VOPAGU-2260 file (C-alpha; in pm, 1 decimal, decimal comma):
REM VOPAGU-2260
SITE   aa  ch    i         X         Y         Z
SITE  MET   A    0    5661,7    4501,4   -7579,1
SITE  ALA   A    1    5869,1    4793,5   -7764,9
SITE  GLN   A    2    5956,4    5078,3   -7565,0
SITE  ASP   A    3    6092,8    5377,1   -7789,8
SITE  LEU   A    4    6087,5    5684,1   -7542,8
SITE  ALA   A    5    6211,1    5947,9   -7799,9
SITE  ALA   A    6    5887,1    6110,3   -7843,4
SITE  THR   A    7    5881,3    6445,5   -7601,0
SITE  GLY   A    8    5578,2    6664,1   -7471,1
SITE  SER   A    9    5568,6    6855,3   -7802,0
SITE  ASP   A   10    5521,2    6568,7   -7994,4
SITE  ARG   A   11    5248,6    6494,7   -7758,9
SITE  ARG   A   12    5124,6    6828,7   -7844,5
SITE  ALA   A   13    5100,5    6808,2   -8204,8
SITE  PHE   A   14    4921,2    6515,3   -8196,7
SITE  PHE   A   15    4606,5    6638,0   -8014,0
SITE  ARG   A   16    4638,9    6960,7   -8181,3
SITE  HIS   A   17    4664,8    6789,3   -8567,8
SITE  ALA   A   18    4348,9    6578,8   -8400,8
SITE  GLY   A   19    4140,0    6880,1   -8296,4
SITE  LEU   A   20    4194,5    6816,4   -7902,7
SITE  ALA   A   21    4410,2    7109,4   -7772,0
SITE  GLY   A   22    4186,2    7133,0   -7488,5
SITE  ALA   A   23    3864,4    7128,2   -7673,2
SITE  ALA   A   24    3590,7    6843,6   -7636,1
SITE  VAL   A   25    3518,7    6818,1   -7974,8
SITE  ALA   A   26    3387,6    6453,9   -7908,8
SITE  GLY   A   27    3169,2    6470,7   -7648,3
SITE  THR   A   28    2805,8    6580,6   -7705,3
SITE  LEU   A   29    2449,2    6516,6   -7575,7
SITE  ALA   A   30    2187,9    6616,1   -7805,6
SITE  GLY   A   31    2431,8    6893,3   -7993,8
SITE  VAL   A   32    2502,2    7028,8   -7641,9
SITE  PRO   A   33    2877,3    7020,9   -7515,0
SITE  LEU   A   34    2918,4    6805,7   -7220,3
SITE  PHE   A   35    3109,1    7030,0   -6963,7
SITE  GLY   A   36    3029,8    7111,4   -6578,8
SITE  SER   A   37    3183,5    7322,0   -6333,3
SITE  ASN   A   38    3548,3    7293,9   -6488,2
SITE  ALA   A   39    3453,8    7370,5   -6827,8
SITE  ARG   A   40    3630,9    7676,7   -6873,2
SITE  ALA   A   41    3978,7    7533,2   -6763,2
SITE  ALA   A   42    3928,5    7343,3   -7090,0
SITE  GLY   A   43    3887,9    7672,2   -7269,7
SITE  VAL   A   44    3494,3    7683,4   -7343,6
SITE  ASP   A   45    3210,3    7776,1   -7192,9
SITE  ALA   A   46    3019,5    7592,7   -6965,3
SITE  ALA   A   47    2692,0    7445,0   -7099,0
SITE  PRO   A   48    2321,3    7353,7   -6901,5
SITE  ASP   A   49    2345,5    7041,2   -6725,0
SITE  ALA   A   50    1994,1    7001,1   -6749,9
SITE  ALA   A   51    2015,2    6714,1   -7060,5
SITE  LEU   A   52    2231,9    6523,6   -6810,1
SITE  THR   A   53    2006,9    6297,5   -6651,9
SITE  ASP   A   54    2066,2    6014,1   -6416,1
SITE  ALA   A   55    1963,7    5754,9   -6673,0
SITE  ASN   A   56    2196,5    5895,9   -6935,6
SITE  ILE   A   57    2508,3    5942,0   -6690,1
SITE  LEU   A   58    2435,6    5547,5   -6595,4
SITE  ASN   A   59    2482,3    5459,5   -6950,9
SITE  PHE   A   60    2789,4    5704,8   -6980,0
SITE  ALA   A   61    2935,2    5466,1   -6713,3
SITE  LEU   A   62    2795,5    5141,1   -6850,4
SITE  ASN   A   63    2971,0    5184,6   -7170,4
SITE  LEU   A   64    3275,4    5251,5   -7001,0
SITE  GLU   A   65    3216,4    4949,7   -6786,8
SITE  TYR   A   66    3180,7    4766,1   -7100,1
SITE  LEU   A   67    3510,0    4849,2   -7242,3
SITE  GLU   A   68    3678,9    4771,6   -6946,4
SITE  ALA   A   69    3526,4    4421,2   -6874,9
SITE  GLU   A   70    3583,8    4331,2   -7235,4
SITE  PHE   A   71    3960,1    4441,1   -7161,4
SITE  TYR   A   72    3979,8    4245,8   -6823,9
SITE  VAL   A   73    3756,9    3930,9   -6884,9
SITE  ARG   A   74    3940,8    3864,3   -7219,0
SITE  ALA   A   75    4298,0    3914,6   -7028,7
SITE  ALA   A   76    4227,7    3714,3   -6729,6
SITE  PHE   A   77    3980,6    3430,4   -6933,5
SITE  GLY   A   78    4028,3    3476,4   -7302,8
SITE  LYS   A   79    3689,6    3506,2   -7336,8
SITE  GLY   A   80    3436,6    3824,3   -7354,8
SITE  LEU   A   81    3090,4    3896,3   -7186,7
SITE  HIS   A   82    2797,4    3691,2   -7211,5
SITE  ILE   A   83    2551,3    3785,3   -7532,6
SITE  GLU   A   84    2298,6    3838,5   -7249,8
SITE  ASP   A   85    2508,2    4079,1   -7066,6
SITE  ALA   A   86    2561,4    4303,7   -7377,5
SITE  ILE   A   87    2261,4    4335,3   -7562,8
SITE  GLY   A   88    2028,3    4637,9   -7487,7
SITE  VAL   A   89    1901,6    4966,6   -7657,7
SITE  GLY   A   90    2074,2    5034,2   -7983,5
SITE  GLY   A   91    2290,0    4813,7   -8188,6
SITE  LEU   A   92    2497,1    4577,8   -8026,2
SITE  GLY   A   93    2839,6    4636,1   -8093,1
SITE  GLN   A   94    3126,3    4381,5   -8200,0
SITE  VAL   A   95    3485,1    4354,5   -8016,9
SITE  THR   A   96    3790,7    4347,1   -8194,8
SITE  GLY   A   97    4110,4    4216,8   -8021,6
SITE  GLY   A   98    4178,1    4069,7   -7710,4
SITE  ARG   A   99    4294,9    3715,1   -7569,9
SITE  GLN   A  100    4422,5    3538,3   -7246,9
SITE  VAL   A  101    4762,5    3703,1   -7151,2
SITE  PRO   A  102    5039,9    3464,7   -7084,8
SITE  PHE   A  103    5093,9    3578,9   -6701,9
SITE  ALA   A  104    5443,6    3486,1   -6573,4
SITE  THR   A  105    5377,6    3579,5   -6240,4
SITE  PRO   A  106    5059,0    3383,8   -6019,2
SITE  ALA   A  107    5009,2    3718,1   -5832,7
SITE  VAL   A  108    4966,1    3908,4   -6127,4
SITE  GLN   A  109    4729,7    3665,2   -6263,8
SITE  GLN   A  110    4488,0    3655,2   -5974,6
SITE  TYR   A  111    4489,7    4017,5   -5927,9
SITE  ALA   A  112    4382,7    4024,7   -6331,8
SITE  GLN   A  113    4130,9    3737,2   -6265,8
SITE  GLU   A  114    3990,3    3993,6   -5953,0
SITE  ILE   A  115    3976,8    4296,6   -6163,2
SITE  ALA   A  116    3790,4    4087,5   -6425,6
SITE  ARG   A  117    3552,0    3969,0   -6200,7
SITE  ASP   A  118    3456,4    4279,7   -6061,5
SITE  GLU   A  119    3439,8    4486,7   -6397,0
SITE  TYR   A  120    3215,2    4209,6   -6534,3
SITE  ALA   A  121    2981,9    4268,3   -6181,1
SITE  HIS   A  122    2984,8    4646,5   -6258,0
SITE  VAL   A  123    2819,1    4592,7   -6589,0
SITE  LYS   A  124    2549,2    4352,4   -6475,0
SITE  PHE   A  125    2518,4    4587,1   -6181,9
SITE  LEU   A  126    2438,7    4895,5   -6397,5
SITE  ARG   A  127    2227,5    4703,4   -6667,7
SITE  LYS   A  128    2014,1    4592,0   -6354,1
SITE  ALA   A  129    1993,4    4930,9   -6242,5
SITE  LEU   A  130    1893,7    5089,7   -6598,0
SITE  GLY   A  131    1664,8    4814,4   -6672,0
SITE  THR   A  132    1536,3    4838,7   -7009,1
SITE  ALA   A  133    1688,9    5185,6   -7076,8
SITE  ALA   A  134    2044,1    5008,6   -7053,4
SITE  VAL   A  135    2224,6    5016,8   -7377,0
SITE  SER   A  136    2421,5    4808,6   -7562,1
SITE  ARG   A  137    2753,1    4729,6   -7569,1
SITE  PRO   A  138    2896,9    4920,8   -7851,7
SITE  THR   A  139    3164,9    4850,8   -8081,4
SITE  ILE   A  140    3492,1    4825,1   -7903,7
SITE  ASP   A  141    3859,4    4804,5   -8011,1
SITE  LEU   A  142    4103,6    4643,9   -7816,1
SITE  SER   A  143    4404,6    4616,3   -8075,0
SITE  GLN   A  144    4428,5    4935,7   -8279,1
SITE  SER   A  145    4333,8    5189,0   -8003,6
SITE  PHE   A  146    4642,2    5081,1   -7790,6
SITE  THR   A  147    4883,2    5111,7   -8083,1
SITE  THR   A  148    4729,4    5481,0   -8115,3
SITE  ALA   A  149    4751,5    5612,6   -7764,3
SITE  ALA   A  150    5110,9    5422,6   -7766,5
SITE  ARG   A  151    5243,5    5633,7   -8029,3
SITE  ALA   A  152    5067,7    5927,4   -7944,0
SITE  ALA   A  153    5212,4    5918,9   -7584,3
SITE  GLY   A  154    5564,5    5778,9   -7706,8
SITE  VAL   A  155    5555,1    5473,3   -7535,9
SITE  ILE   A  156    5632,1    5315,8   -7868,6
SITE  GLY   A  157    5809,9    5446,6   -8183,6
SITE  PRO   A  158    5566,1    5596,6   -8499,2
SITE  GLY   A  159    5608,6    5243,7   -8682,7
SITE  ASP   A  160    5600,8    5004,7   -8371,1
SITE  THR   A  161    5281,3    4849,7   -8231,5
SITE  PHE   A  162    5136,3    4746,4   -7903,6
SITE  ASP   A  163    5019,3    4421,3   -7766,7
SITE  PRO   A  164    4854,7    4497,5   -7483,5
SITE  PHE   A  165    4796,6    4104,9   -7396,9
SITE  ALA   A  166    5150,7    4009,8   -7516,4
SITE  ASP   A  167    5302,6    4000,8   -7149,7
SITE  GLU   A  168    5231,7    4113,4   -6806,3
SITE  ASP   A  169    5427,6    4465,6   -6822,3
SITE  SER   A  170    5221,8    4548,3   -7165,5
SITE  PHE   A  171    4882,4    4439,8   -6963,9
SITE  LEU   A  172    4973,4    4653,9   -6672,4
SITE  LEU   A  173    5013,4    4962,0   -6894,5
SITE  ALA   A  174    4708,1    4892,5   -7101,5
SITE  ALA   A  175    4524,4    4875,1   -6757,2
SITE  PHE   A  176    4663,4    5174,1   -6603,8
SITE  ILE   A  177    4474,2    5363,6   -6908,5
SITE  PHE   A  178    4153,1    5261,9   -6781,7
SITE  GLU   A  179    4161,0    5255,8   -6404,1
SITE  ASP   A  180    4262,9    5633,0   -6354,1
SITE  VAL   A  181    4029,0    5732,2   -6613,4
SITE  GLY   A  182    3760,0    5514,1   -6444,9
SITE  VAL   A  183    3808,0    5690,8   -6103,8
SITE  THR   A  184    3797,0    6019,6   -6251,0
SITE  ALA   A  185    3506,2    5958,5   -6444,1
SITE  TYR   A  186    3282,1    5828,3   -6169,2
SITE  HIS   A  187    3441,6    6133,7   -5931,3
SITE  GLY   A  188    3374,9    6408,2   -6214,5
SITE  ALA   A  189    2946,3    6255,2   -6309,9
SITE  ALA   A  190    2861,3    6279,5   -5899,9
SITE  PRO   A  191    2761,9    6651,8   -5927,7
SITE  PHE   A  192    2511,9    6556,9   -6177,1
SITE  ILE   A  193    2331,1    6264,0   -6004,7
SITE  SER   A  194    2031,4    6349,6   -5850,0
SITE  ASN   A  195    1910,2    6035,9   -5728,2
SITE  LYS   A  196    2069,3    5931,5   -5352,9
SITE  ASP   A  197    2067,8    5567,9   -5441,3
SITE  TYR   A  198    2211,0    5583,4   -5802,8
SITE  LEU   A  199    2450,2    5833,7   -5621,0
SITE  LEU   A  200    2532,0    5591,1   -5349,4
SITE  ALA   A  201    2594,9    5335,8   -5631,9
SITE  ALA   A  202    2807,3    5554,4   -5821,6
SITE  ALA   A  203    3042,6    5578,8   -5520,4
SITE  GLY   A  204    3051,7    5217,0   -5432,8
SITE  ILE   A  205    3173,8    5145,7   -5804,1
SITE  LEU   A  206    3436,9    5447,3   -5767,2
SITE  ALA   A  207    3580,2    5329,1   -5447,9
SITE  THR   A  208    3578,5    4981,0   -5643,9
SITE  GLU   A  209    3805,7    5151,8   -5947,2
SITE  ALA   A  210    4032,2    5331,2   -5700,1
SITE  TYR   A  211    4148,8    4985,2   -5539,0
SITE  HIS   A  212    4217,9    4861,2   -5867,9
SITE  ALA   A  213    4398,6    5174,1   -6003,1
SITE  ALA   A  214    4612,4    5131,7   -5668,7
SITE  GLU   A  215    4722,8    4790,5   -5727,3
SITE  VAL   A  216    4825,2    4848,1   -6095,0
SITE  ARG   A  217    4982,3    5154,2   -5999,0
SITE  THR   A  218    5158,6    4991,3   -5721,2
SITE  LEU   A  219    5230,6    4684,3   -5985,0
SITE  LEU   A  220    5415,4    4932,3   -6248,2
SITE  TYR   A  221    5603,9    5123,5   -5978,2
SITE  GLN   A  222    5760,7    4792,0   -5859,1
SITE  ARG   A  223    5807,9    4642,3   -6220,6
SITE  GLY   A  224    6010,3    5012,0   -6267,9
SITE  LEU   A  225    5792,1    5125,5   -6546,6
SITE  ALA   A  226    5750,5    5493,0   -6405,8
SITE  VAL   A  227    5894,4    5621,9   -6771,2
SITE  PRO   A  228    5601,6    5495,4   -6999,0
SITE  VAL   A  229    5349,4    5536,8   -6722,0
SITE  GLU   A  230    5470,9    5907,8   -6697,8
SITE  LYS   A  231    5397,0    5923,7   -7095,3
SITE  ILE   A  232    5060,8    5794,3   -7077,8
SITE  SER   A  233    4985,4    6039,7   -6798,2
SITE  HIS   A  234    5102,7    6330,7   -6957,0
SITE  LEU   A  235    4883,8    6206,4   -7283,0
SITE  ARG   A  236    4554,6    6194,4   -7085,9
SITE  ALA   A  237    4638,8    6529,4   -6939,7
SITE  ASP   A  238    4694,9    6649,0   -7304,9
SITE  ALA   A  239    4352,9    6503,5   -7402,2
SITE  SER   A  240    4184,4    6599,6   -7097,6
SITE  GLY   A  241    4272,7    6980,2   -7133,5
SITE  ALA   A  242    4355,8    7017,0   -6747,6
SITE  ASN   A  243    4631,0    6915,2   -6514,9
SITE  ASP   A  244    4446,0    6624,6   -6377,6
SITE  ASP   A  245    4688,4    6320,1   -6418,3
SITE  GLN   A  246    4989,4    6195,8   -6247,4
SITE  GLY   A  247    5253,0    5910,8   -6312,3
SITE  VAL   A  248    5367,5    5674,1   -6037,2
SITE  ILE   A  249    5658,2    5900,0   -5928,1
SITE  SER   A  250    5672,6    6245,9   -5781,8
SITE  ASP   A  251    5953,6    6410,3   -5659,2
SITE  GLY   A  252    6159,3    6118,8   -5718,7
SITE  ALA   A  253    5941,2    5919,8   -5436,5
SITE  ALA   A  254    5632,5    5648,0   -5517,2
SITE  ASN   A  255    5318,6    5826,4   -5616,4
SITE  ILE   A  256    5061,6    5549,7   -5616,6
SITE  VAL   A  257    4811,4    5789,1   -5513,4
SITE  PRO   A  258    4751,7    6031,7   -5774,3
SITE  THR   A  259    4563,0    6364,5   -5603,4
SITE  ASP   A  260    4573,8    6740,4   -5607,3
SITE  ALA   A  261    4676,8    6976,4   -5329,7
SITE  ASN   A  262    4384,3    6900,0   -5124,9
SITE  GLY   A  263    4443,3    6530,0   -5122,8
SITE  LEU   A  264    4144,1    6465,6   -5342,6
SITE  VAL   A  265    4153,3    6255,5   -5670,5
SITE  PHE   A  266    4122,2    6431,8   -5957,0
SITE  ALA   A  267    3752,4    6439,4   -6115,8
SITE  ARG   A  268    3676,9    6463,1   -6509,8
SITE  THR   A  269    3368,3    6563,9   -6656,4
SITE  PRO   A  270    3196,8    6345,0   -6936,5
SITE  ALA   A  271    3362,3    6531,0   -7253,2
SITE  GLN   A  272    3686,7    6507,7   -7120,5
SITE  VAL   A  273    3673,0    6160,6   -7042,1
SITE  LEU   A  274    3561,2    6119,2   -7408,5
SITE  ASN   A  275    3853,7    6299,5   -7497,8
SITE  VAL   A  276    4040,5    6050,1   -7364,4
SITE  VAL   A  277    3894,4    5730,9   -7453,4
SITE  TYR   A  278    3831,5    5862,4   -7781,8
SITE  LEU   A  279    4215,8    5937,6   -7871,1
SITE  GLY   A  280    4143,9    6229,5   -8102,4
SITE  GLY   A  281    3795,3    6166,1   -8192,0
SITE  ALA   A  282    3777,7    6091,6   -8600,0
SITE  ALA   A  283    4137,7    6168,0   -8641,3
SITE  GLY   A  284    4231,1    5902,6   -8401,5
SITE  GLY   A  285    3927,7    5665,4   -8539,7
SITE  TYR   A  286    3729,3    5739,7   -8224,7
SITE  GLY   A  287    4038,4    5502,5   -7986,5
SITE  PHE   A  288    3863,6    5232,7   -7803,6
SITE  PHE   A  289    3533,0    5342,9   -7957,0
SITE  PRO   A  290    3523,2    5328,2   -8312,7
SITE  LYS   A  291    3162,5    5360,8   -8371,9
SITE  ARG   A  292    3134,8    5613,7   -8033,7
SITE  MET   A  293    2950,4    5520,4   -7741,5
SITE  ASN   A  294    2579,5    5413,9   -7730,8
SITE  GLY   A  295    2300,4    5642,6   -7584,0
SITE  ALA   A  296    2268,7    5998,5   -7501,9
SITE  ILE   A  297    2605,7    6071,9   -7393,7
SITE  SER   A  298    2855,5    6028,9   -7704,5
C-alpha cells in the first residue's frame, strides 16, 4: 500500500471547495428538501423541516449504508458478496464493482474480519425484515475507484497512486476505518428522527454493534502504527461533514480509541452530513461509494 503523506489540510479543503463540499450538503435531498436537523446551522445552511424524514425512509437510508458495509466486509472476509435474494427490493438493483478476499497474514485479524462481515450481513437481513416490502434494493456500489478517490483527497496516497483496500491487512483496516466510524455517527444522528420506539430500539442495537466494530478497528490501527494515515482520513471526513465531528486514534500523544466530544459522547451526523462523506464530493467525485446515489427517498 502506497503511503504518500505529502498532502496538507489545505489540499483537502481545496478538494472539497472544488467538489462543492466546503460545509454544504449539496448531495443530500429528500424530495427537494435539504436533509438537515438540529445541527444544520453549524454546516452553514438553514435547517429544513423534519416532517419528511419518516421511519421507513430513515431505515432505508440505514439499509443503503449496511449494503455498502456488508458488501465490503463479506467480500474481504469470504471472497463473495451478498446473495441476490438479500439485495432485491424497491427500485433498481445495482451492481458491485471491485472487492475480493484479503490475503490475511494474521489469523486474529482474519477472524475479526469474518465476525464483522457476519454482523453486517445480519444487519442487512434485519433491516430488510423490519421494512418488509418497503425495503429498497442494493444500490450500485463502487469498492474500487472510490477508495482511491478518498485516499488521494486525504493525502494517504499521492495524486497518481491507487489505493487497493483488499491488497493487505493494513489497507483493509484503513478502509474499514472509513465505514465503521461513519456508521456510528449515522445511527446516532438519525435517532432523533425515529418515532417508532421499536425501530429506535433496533437502531440503538445496531449502533452499539457498529461501535464495537469501530473500537476493534481503531485499536488494531493504533497497534499497527497507522495513526498518521488514520488522522488524514479523519480530517477528510470532518471537512466533508462540515463539522468538528471526527478524531484519529491518537490525541495529545496518547491512544484515542473512543472518539468522543467534551461530554464523553460519540459524535452524531445528520443524514446529509453522512451523504457528504460517502459521496466523496458529490458529482465531482462520482458520488463516491454510490456512483448512482443511494436508493430510496434519502439520496
